[in-house]
C-alpha positions as CSV (number, residue, x, y, z in Angstrom):
1,X,14.0,26.9,-9.0
2,X,12.8,27.6,-5.4
3,X,13.4,24.4,-3.4
4,X,13.5,23.4,0.3
5,X,14.2,20.1,1.9
6,X,14.0,18.3,5.3
7,X,14.5,14.8,6.7
8,X,13.7,12.7,9.7
9,X,13.8,9.2,11.2
10,X,10.7,7.3,12.2
11,X,10.6,4.2,14.5
12,X,8.3,2.3,12.2
13,X,8.8,0.2,9.0
14,X,9.1,1.8,5.6
15,X,5.8,0.3,4.4
16,X,4.0,2.2,7.2
17,X,5.8,5.4,6.4
18,X,4.7,5.1,2.8
19,X,1.1,4.6,4.0
20,X,1.4,7.6,6.3
21,X,2.1,9.8,3.2
22,X,-0.7,8.2,1.1
23,X,-3.7,7.1,3.2
24,X,-2.7,7.7,6.8
25,X,-2.9,11.5,6.9
26,X,-5.4,11.4,9.8
27,X,-3.0,9.5,12.0
28,X,-0.6,12.4,12.2
29,X,-1.7,15.7,10.7
30,X,-5.3,15.8,9.3
31,X,-8.8,16.2,10.6
32,X,-10.0,12.5,10.2
33,X,-13.4,13.4,8.8
34,X,-11.9,15.6,6.1
35,X,-9.6,13.1,4.4
36,X,-10.3,12.1,0.9
37,X,-7.5,10.1,-0.7
38,X,-7.2,7.1,-3.1
39,X,-3.6,6.0,-3.6
40,X,-3.5,6.0,-7.4
41,X,-1.2,7.9,-9.7
42,X,-3.2,10.9,-11.0
43,X,-5.9,10.6,-8.3
44,X,-6.6,13.8,-6.3
45,X,-6.5,14.0,-2.5
46,X,-7.5,16.6,0.0
47,X,-7.7,17.1,3.8
48,X,-8.0,19.8,6.4
49,X,-5.4,20.6,9.1
50,X,-6.8,22.2,12.2
51,X,-4.5,24.9,13.6
52,X,-4.2,25.4,17.4
53,X,-6.7,27.6,19.1
54,X,-5.7,31.3,18.9
55,X,-5.9,33.9,21.7
56,X,-9.5,34.5,20.9
57,X,-10.4,30.8,21.3
58,X,-10.7,30.1,17.5
59,X,-9.3,27.2,15.6
60,X,-8.4,27.8,12.0
61,X,-9.1,25.1,9.3
62,X,-6.5,25.0,6.5
63,X,-7.4,22.9,3.4
64,X,-4.7,21.0,1.6
65,X,-5.1,19.7,-1.9
66,X,-3.0,17.6,-4.3
67,X,-2.8,14.7,-6.7
68,X,-0.5,11.7,-6.7
69,X,2.4,11.8,-9.2
70,X,4.4,8.7,-8.2
71,X,3.6,5.8,-6.0
72,X,6.5,3.3,-5.7
73,X,5.9,1.4,-2.4
74,X,7.6,1.5,0.0
75,X,10.4,3.7,-1.2
76,X,9.0,6.8,-3.1
77,X,6.0,9.0,-3.0
78,X,5.4,12.2,-5.0
79,X,2.4,14.5,-5.1
80,X,1.4,18.1,-5.9
81,X,0.7,20.3,-2.9
82,X,-1.6,23.3,-2.9
83,X,-2.5,25.3,0.2
84,X,-3.8,28.8,1.0
85,X,-2.3,32.3,1.6
86,X,-0.1,31.1,4.5
87,X,1.2,28.1,2.6
88,X,1.9,27.9,-1.1
89,X,-0.4,30.9,-1.8
90,X,-2.6,28.8,-4.1
91,X,0.3,27.7,-6.3
92,X,0.7,24.1,-7.3
93,X,4.0,22.8,-5.9
94,X,5.6,19.4,-5.8
95,X,6.6,17.3,-2.8
96,X,8.8,14.2,-3.3
97,X,9.4,11.8,-0.4
98,X,12.2,9.2,-0.4
99,X,11.8,6.4,2.2
100,X,14.6,4.1,3.2
101,X,15.1,1.4,5.8
102,X,17.8,2.6,8.2
103,X,18.7,-1.1,9.1
104,X,18.1,-0.4,12.8
105,X,14.4,-1.0,13.1
106,X,13.4,2.4,11.7
107,X,13.0,4.4,8.6
108,X,14.8,7.5,7.1
109,X,12.5,9.9,5.4
110,X,13.8,12.6,3.0
111,X,11.5,15.3,1.7
112,X,12.1,17.8,-1.2
113,X,9.6,20.5,-1.9
114,X,9.8,22.5,-5.1
115,X,7.9,24.8,-7.5
116,X,7.2,27.7,-5.2
117,X,5.8,30.9,-6.8
118,X,7.6,33.2,-4.3
119,X,10.6,33.3,-2.1
120,X,8.4,33.9,0.9
121,X,6.4,30.7,0.4
122,X,9.6,28.7,0.0
123,X,11.0,30.2,3.2
124,X,7.8,29.5,5.1
125,X,7.9,25.8,4.1
126,X,11.6,25.5,4.8
127,X,10.9,26.6,8.4
128,X,7.7,24.5,8.7
129,X,8.7,21.1,7.3
130,X,11.2,20.2,10.1
131,X,8.5,20.8,12.7
132,X,6.0,18.8,10.7
133,X,8.3,15.9,10.4
134,X,9.1,15.9,14.1
135,X,5.3,15.9,14.8
136,X,4.9,13.1,12.3
137,X,7.5,11.0,14.1
138,X,6.0,11.7,17.5
139,X,2.5,10.8,16.5
140,X,3.2,7.8,14.4
141,X,5.3,6.3,17.1
142,X,2.1,6.1,19.2
143,X,-0.1,4.4,16.6
144,X,-0.8,0.8,17.5
145,X,-0.8,-2.2,15.1
146,X,-4.6,-2.4,15.6
147,X,-5.0,1.2,14.5
148,X,-3.0,0.6,11.4
149,X,-5.1,-2.5,10.7
150,X,-8.3,-0.5,11.1
151,X,-7.0,2.2,8.7
152,X,-6.1,-0.4,6.0
153,X,-9.4,-2.2,6.4
154,X,-11.3,1.1,6.0
155,X,-9.3,2.8,3.2
156,X,-7.8,-0.1,1.3
157,X,-4.2,1.1,1.1
158,X,-3.5,-1.3,-1.8
159,X,-0.8,0.1,-4.0
160,X,-0.9,-0.5,-7.8
161,X,0.8,-3.6,-9.1
162,X,0.0,-4.6,-12.7
163,X,1.1,-8.2,-11.8
164,X,-1.8,-8.7,-9.3
165,X,-5.5,-8.0,-9.3
166,X,-6.7,-5.0,-7.2
167,X,-8.7,-7.2,-4.8
168,X,-7.7,-7.3,-1.2
169,X,-8.5,-11.0,-0.9
170,X,-7.6,-13.4,-3.7
171,X,-8.4,-17.1,-3.3
172,X,-6.3,-19.7,-5.2
173,X,-8.0,-22.9,-6.3
174,X,-6.0,-25.8,-7.7
175,X,-7.1,-28.1,-10.6
176,X,-5.5,-31.1,-12.3
177,X,-6.7,-29.6,-15.7
178,X,-6.1,-25.9,-15.3
179,X,-7.3,-24.9,-18.8
180,X,-10.6,-26.9,-18.4
181,X,-11.2,-25.2,-15.1
182,X,-10.7,-21.8,-16.6
183,X,-13.1,-22.5,-19.4
184,X,-15.7,-23.7,-16.9
185,X,-15.4,-20.7,-14.7
186,X,-15.6,-18.3,-17.7
187,X,-18.6,-20.1,-19.2
188,X,-20.6,-20.9,-16.0
189,X,-19.7,-18.0,-13.6
190,X,-18.9,-15.3,-16.2
191,X,-15.3,-14.8,-15.0
192,X,-12.9,-12.9,-17.2
193,X,-9.3,-13.9,-17.8
194,X,-6.9,-11.2,-16.6
195,X,-3.4,-12.8,-16.8
196,X,-2.0,-16.1,-17.7
197,X,1.3,-17.8,-16.7
198,X,1.3,-20.8,-19.2
199,X,1.2,-24.1,-17.5
200,X,1.3,-22.6,-14.0
201,X,-1.7,-20.3,-13.2
202,X,-4.4,-18.0,-14.5
203,X,-5.8,-14.9,-12.8
204,X,-9.5,-14.4,-13.2
205,X,-11.7,-11.4,-12.3
206,X,-15.5,-11.2,-11.6
207,X,-16.8,-7.7,-10.7
208,X,-14.6,-6.3,-8.0
209,X,-13.4,-9.8,-7.0
210,X,-10.6,-12.0,-8.3
211,X,-9.2,-15.5,-8.0
212,X,-6.3,-17.6,-9.2
213,X,-6.7,-21.0,-11.0
214,X,-3.5,-23.0,-10.3
215,X,-2.2,-26.1,-12.1
216,X,-2.2,-29.0,-9.7
217,X,-0.3,-32.3,-9.9
218,X,-1.9,-34.7,-7.3
219,X,1.2,-36.9,-7.4
220,X,3.5,-34.1,-6.1
221,X,0.9,-32.3,-3.9
222,X,-1.6,-34.8,-2.5
223,X,-5.1,-33.6,-1.7
224,X,-5.9,-32.6,1.9
225,X,-8.9,-34.5,3.3
226,X,-9.9,-35.3,-0.3
227,X,-9.8,-31.7,-1.5
228,X,-7.1,-30.0,-3.7
229,X,-4.8,-27.4,-2.1
230,X,-6.4,-24.0,-1.5
231,X,-4.9,-20.8,-0.3
232,X,-6.3,-17.3,0.4
233,X,-4.0,-14.4,-0.5
234,X,-4.6,-11.3,1.6
235,X,-3.0,-7.9,0.7
236,X,-1.1,-6.4,3.7
237,X,0.9,-3.3,4.3
238,X,3.9,-5.1,5.8
239,X,4.4,-8.8,5.2
240,X,7.2,-9.1,7.8
241,X,5.0,-7.5,10.6
242,X,2.0,-9.6,9.6
243,X,4.1,-12.8,9.6
244,X,5.4,-12.0,13.1
245,X,1.9,-11.3,14.4
246,X,0.6,-14.6,12.8
247,X,3.3,-16.7,14.4
248,X,2.8,-14.9,17.8
249,X,-0.9,-15.7,17.4
250,X,-0.4,-19.4,17.0
251,X,-0.1,-19.8,13.2
252,X,2.4,-22.3,11.7
253,X,4.9,-20.8,9.3
254,X,4.8,-22.5,5.9
255,X,7.2,-20.2,3.9
256,X,8.9,-17.1,5.3
257,X,8.8,-13.5,3.9
258,X,10.4,-13.4,0.4
259,X,10.4,-10.7,-2.3
260,X,9.4,-12.0,-5.8
261,X,10.1,-10.7,-9.3
262,X,6.4,-9.8,-9.8
263,X,6.6,-7.0,-7.2
264,X,5.2,-8.7,-4.1
265,X,6.8,-9.6,-0.8
266,X,5.0,-12.7,0.4
267,X,4.8,-15.3,3.2
268,X,2.5,-18.2,3.8
269,X,1.1,-19.3,7.2
270,X,-1.4,-21.9,8.3
271,X,-3.8,-20.6,10.9
272,X,-4.7,-22.6,14.1
273,X,-7.7,-24.1,12.2
274,X,-5.4,-25.4,9.4
275,X,-6.3,-22.8,6.7
276,X,-3.5,-21.5,4.5
277,X,-3.0,-17.8,4.1
278,X,-0.5,-16.0,1.8
279,X,0.4,-12.5,3.2
280,X,1.2,-10.3,0.2
281,X,2.8,-6.8,0.3
282,X,3.2,-4.8,-2.9
283,X,6.7,-3.4,-3.1
284,X,6.9,-2.5,-6.7
285,X,4.5,-2.0,-9.7
286,X,5.7,-4.6,-12.2
287,X,4.6,-5.2,-15.8
288,X,3.8,-8.9,-15.8
289,X,5.6,-9.3,-19.1
290,X,8.8,-8.8,-17.2
291,X,8.4,-12.2,-15.4
292,X,6.6,-14.3,-18.0
293,X,3.0,-13.3,-17.5
294,X,0.7,-12.9,-20.5
295,X,-2.0,-10.2,-20.0
296,X,-5.4,-11.0,-21.6
297,X,-6.1,-8.9,-24.7
């Protein structure tokens, strides 16, 4: 099998490197208007790379196509890779990226590219990937937190996790009789039960939205200003970075970043107005049965 490999170090967290290889192509290699990518296993993606202007003043456009084979945030990405005559020659090849925290504030990225139809195509990519990864490092080092936030707001960037609804914002409402509340929401609003954790909480969906109904014991968690506890979960690319920004912006830390068995790294803050927010980063796609969840039939 014809295989080439390369590696590099980036001065950004692993979660952002993962995003760079899934939704952030425009930040480091692709023509922004050309990118079409949805981070779902089996989903296709495409974008154009604009080559430098040649001696005649012309810029060449090189289409890139593929489909995602594996998405295991923030540590692994795999996809097919098809380019033109100067690339893979139209052959469908496979790229696998391994992303690891280097424990010094940065990320190590290892790339393996396989499945070439010819030795020439393999040799071209063996020479090109080190240059591409250097350019990736240089460009991503200049991307600001605001630019990452804009990208996530526009393209979603929410990886799959079967333990959580796909919505970017998920409110949690607490009730002293959880089952009665679920029946009311299903009957009156038309919600559908998605997942149940007996005696603890129930996930509901409605259209492209979602919410969590949580069991509430007023004796152990008194109401705030006469109302039961309520939290809004927001999906983020990097919980630790979002936690740091929140505290720097005047929020009160309620619970620090913690990785849970259901595949989410979460932290909770209270904003300057007193509202509670749970910052949730998907780190693994987890079958809810693994941690006691009961998917709805």
